[in-house]
N, C-alpha and C positions, 0 to 999 in steps of 0.2 A: 437914640442909639444910632451910631454911624456904622452902617453895614456895608458901606461902599467898597472897601478894599479888604473885606474879610475873605477867608477861604473856608468853604463848606466841604466836608469830607464825608462821603456817603458809605454806609456800611450795611450789608445784609448779614445780620448776626449769625444766622444758620450756616452760612458759607464762609465766614471770615476766619475762623479758627478750626483746628481739628475737633475741638469739643463742641463748637457751634452754640455757645452759651454767652449770656451777658457777663458772667464772671470771667470767662476766658477772654472776652474782648477787653476787659479792664486792664489786662496785662499788656495790651498793645497801645494804651492811651498815650503813654509818654512818647513812643515813636511817632504817633499821629500828630501830637502837639509839636514835637521837634521838627517835623516836616514843615510846620507853619500853619496847621489847621486852627481855626478859631471856633468853628461850629462843627460838632459831631452830629451827623444826620443818620438816624437809625430808621431803617425800613420797618413796616408794621410789626408790632411785638405781640399782638393778641393771638389767641388760639385760632387755628384754621379749620374751617368747616370740612365735612367729609362728603356731603351729598354733591354729586357732580364734580368731585375733586379732580383737578388737573394733575397729572403725573402721580408719583407715589407719595409725595409729601404735601401737595397742594400749594396754591398761590397764597402768599401772605396778604393779598388784596381781597381775599374771600374770608372775612372775619366771622367767627362763630360766637364770640362773646366780647363785647367792647370793654367790659369791666374787669377782665382778667389778663394776666400775662401768660403767654403760651408756656406751659410747664416744661416743654422741651428746651426752652430758652432760659428759664429761670422763674423769678417771682418779683413782686413789687419791691421787696427789700433789696434784691439784686440791682434793680433799676435805680433805686434811691442811692445805693452805695456807688454805683457807676457815675451818677450825676455829681455826687459829692467829690469824687476823685477828679472828674473832668473839671469841675469848678476850681478845685485846688490847683490844677495845672493851668488855669486861665482860659479854659474852653467853656462854651455853652453847648447845650444838648437840645437837638430838635428831633421830634419823633413824628413819623408818618401817620396820618389819620385817614381812614377810608370811610367817608361819610355819605357817599352817593349810593352805596349798596352794601349788602351783607352776604354771607354765605346762604345757601338755600336751606340750611338746617340751623339757622341762627337762633340763639336763645331769645333774641328780640322778636323774631317772627312768632315764636310760641307764646310769648308774653304780651306782645302788642302787635297783632296782625294789622291793626288800623294804621300803623306807621308805614305801611308798604303800598307802593303803587300797584294798580291792577290794570289790565288791558281791557279792551272792549267786551271781552267775554267774562270779565270779573276774575281773571286768573293773575297770579303773581308772575312777574316777568321783568323784562328790560325795556325801557323806552327806546334806547338806541343800542346798537352793537349786538354782537352774538356772544355774550359772556355766559357760558353754560354753567358756571359755578356760582352765580350770584343772582339776587333779586334786588330791584331798585327800591329805595326809600321814597317817601312822598312827604315833602315838607309843607304841603297844604294842611297837614294834620298839626294843629297848634301845639300839641303836647310833645312832638318829636324834638323841637328845638331845645327846650330846657333839658331833656334827657341827654342830648348829645353834648350840650355845654357841661353837664355834670361829668361826662366821660373825660373831658379835657381837664376839669378840676382835679380828677384823680391823678393825672400825669403831672400837673403843675405842683400838686402837693408832694409828689415824689422828686421834685427838683428840675423838671423839664422846663426849658426856657423858651421854646418855640415849637411850631407845628408846620409840617408840610402837608397840604391837603391834596389827596389824589383826585384827579379830574375835577378840580375846584370849579371849573367853568360850568359843570353840570348841576351845581348846587345853587339854589336861589341866593341872590345878594342879600335878601332879607335875613337869612340865617346868619351870615357873616356880620351884618349890621348889629344884630342882637348879641352876637359873640363879642364884637368890639366894645359895645356898651358894657357888657358884663366884665370884660377884662379891665377896663378903665375904672369901674366901680369897685371891683373885688380885689384887684391887685394894683393899687395906685403907685406902689413903690417899685413894681416890676415892669420891665419893658418886654412883654411877650411878643415875639416877632412871628410873622406868618408868611409862608412861601406857598404860592399857588401853582399847581400844575395846570397851566392853561392849555386847553386842547388846540389842535391844529385848526386853522381857519376853515378848511373844507369840511372838517368834522363838525365844527360849530354851525356852519350854514346848513349842513345836512340835518343836524339836530333841530334847528329852528324850523326847517322845512317840514319836519314831522310833528310840529306843534309843541315841542319840548323846549326847556330852558337851555340857553347857552349864554352864560353871563360874560360880559366883556371885561377886558383888563381894567378899563376905566372904572367900571362899576365895582370891581373887586378892590381897586385902590381906594375908592371912596368908602368902602366897607372895612378898611383897616389893614389891607395887605401891603407889605413893603417890598416883597420879592416875588418875581414872576418868571416862569419858565419861558424859553425862547421858541415855543412851538408854533407861533405865527409865522416865523421866518425859517426855521430849521429844515422843513421838508425840501426847500429849494436847494440848500447846501447839500443835503443828503443825496438829492437827485443828481446834482453836479458831480459829486464824488464818485457816483456810480457810472455816469454817462460822459462826463467831461464836456457837456454841451454848454458853451458860453452863455446861452440864453438862460439856463438855470441859474448861473452865477449872477447874471444881471438882475434876475427876479429876486434872488436872495438879497442883493444889495439894496434894492428898493424896499423889500419887506422889512429889513432891519431898521431903516430910517423911519418907516411908518410905525414899527413896533416901539421904538424909542420915544417918538413924539406923542404916542398914545397914552403915555403915563405922565403923572404930575412931574414938574421940573425938579422938585426936591423930595427926598425921602422914599422914592420908589425906584426899583432897579430891575432890569432884566438880568437874570442869571444865565449866562451862556453855557449851560450844562450840556455840552456837545456829546459827552459820554455819560451814560447812566444805565440803570438796569433795563431800560426799554430800548436803548440805542446801541448800535454796533460800536465796538471798541475802536478808538481812534487809531491805535496801532495796527488794526486790521486794514484800514484804508491806507495808512502810511506804510506801505510795504517797503518803501525806502526811507532812510532817516530824514531826508530833506522834507518830504511831505508830512511825515509825522511831526517834525519840529515846527513846521508852519501851522499845523492844526493846533498843536499845544500852545505855541506862543500867542496865536490869535485868541484862544479861549481865555487867556489871562489879560489881554490887552484892553478890552473895551470897558466902558463904564459899568460899574456894578460888581458884586462879589464873584470870585472865581469858584470853581467847582471841580472836585476830583471824586471819581468813583473808585473805591478801594481796588488797588492793583494798577490803576492808571499811572501812578507815579513810577512804576517799574516797566511800563510798556506791555502789560498783559494784553494778549490779542484775542483770547477766547471769550466769547460772550456767554456768560453763565445762564443756565436755566433757572427760572423761579420755582419750578414745580418738583424738582428732585434734588437730592444732595449733589452739590457741584462746587466743591471747595475752590477758593481762589488759589491759582497756581502762582506762588510768589517767586519761584525760581525760574526766570525767563532769560533768554539770551539777550545780552546787552542791557541788563537792568541797571547796572551801575551808571552807564552813560545817560540813560533816560532819567534816572533818579536825580542826577546832577543837573540835567537840563531843566527838569521840572522845578527843582529847588531854586535855580536862578530866576525862573519865571515868577515864582512865588515872591522872591525878594523884590523884584521889580513891581509887582502888584502892590506891595505894602509901602511903597514910597509915599511921601507927603503929597506929591502931585496927583496921586490917584484917590484923593479924598472925595467927600461928597459933592464938591464943586465941579467935578470933572464932567465934561460933555463929550460925547463921541459922535462923529459924523462919518457916514460911510460914503466915500467919494466915488464919483463915476470915472473909473479908470478906462472905460471903453474897451477893455480886453480882459483876459483871464487873470491879470494881476489885481489882487484885492487890496484896496487901500483904505485905511481908517485914519482919521485925525482926532486926537484927544486934545482938548483945550481946558485950561484951568487958570483963571485970573491972569491972563496974559501969557501964560506958559503954553507951549504947543509941542506936540510930538506926533510922529507918524508911524503907523504900523503898515508894513508892506509885506503881503503874504502871497505865496505862490502855491495854489492848490492844484495846479496842473501837473502833468507828467513830463514837462519839458522846461528848459530855461526860458525866462521871459525878459523882455527889455524893461529897463527902469522907467517908471512913469514920470518922465521929466515935465510933462505938461501939468502935473499936479504939485511937484516939489520944486521950489526955487533953487537956483544955483547957490552953493555955499558949502561950508564945512560943517558936517554933522557928526555928533557922537552916536555910535551904534551900541546900544546897551547889551545886546545878546553876545556880541563878540568882544565888547569893551575896547573898541578902537574908533579912531576918527575916519570918516569917509568923505571924500571930495565928490560933491554932486555938481556936475558940469555937463551941459548939453553937448559940448564939443568933445567930451570923452565919455561916451555911453557906457553904462553899466548893465550887467545882466543879473537877474534875480533867480536864485535857486533856493538858498536858505532864507528864512524870514529876516526882515530888517525892522529894528525898533529904534527910530531916529529922533533926535532933537538937535536943532541948529545951535552951533556954538559960535560961528562967525560967518 
């Protein structure tokens, strides 16, 4: 399965529609597909625990029963029908799974307390983090792995095509190796794809320092993952957007190259999900259209699938809470312009040149102009992005003189050191002569 130029569209069912149900979401599938989405990603669907619950409705990442669908959202039949409809429209469905921990009043805790990690005092708790609504699982218990694989079988039987694993780095590679073997044996005709939420590097090192597991991206790729979050690099970009310190952008550039080279050359991709339920909306950073456009265009430019968090296509600025009812506000100022811009970026993402043979190199521009080069079987294109709050000089030391086609504005540009250019809006360039 070539996932390289797919578009993943993330939905929090509870907040997506007025009804907040799986059935209501189904009525929006055609719009999502017409946008260009290939994969519908649903955040956790199981019931939410009550003990230590955050907010009035609780976090979907504190699961009370793995084997049920939250009745507030619907039931298994609703999920099956949604998957059938999505497949009819040509989309695949991916569902979030939270296998590192459960709610503190989980059915699993009552039935199988041996599945849980305990601290030095013999108490249930967390190995890392201060997550007041969950207890960690313990994969050193041999019976836990087949139980969790059975949970995934329930979703596959309902038509689900792939899974996103919450904090996958905190789960032993041995579990995913067993899962990969199971998927190959049980579903030989299906290509079940896996997306790992890889934790930030500092978090991983802190975790290892406490004697707990922090599985690397390379280990996860070996265990069957094709898709990976960009959290080894993203903190540096986030810091830059808040501080505009050029050192943060330089660190981000280096981290991106290390992140890319840390995966197998074929079949594994970083998903630059710059906006999702854990991160600030890009439109919030981009208080002016130019910065917002630069962030959007960049998120579609690099090797690997693109990602949209519901509402991002309209420029929604409010970051929603996970713990209370907080419906997506679809009616935002300038949404038509943003929607058209995102649509153009999606079309560029889906060109033949962005197939699985694409490679991305993050070039050392030595200033705040962020430059990437995509290459594919002799084809080359440059993404030039300005994440600063000022106009920047064109990086002539990286781009040869010549005439280039600029995809975003659909016009030709003369690059000539004798006639300097300035960068405000992003440039997506390929040389024509």
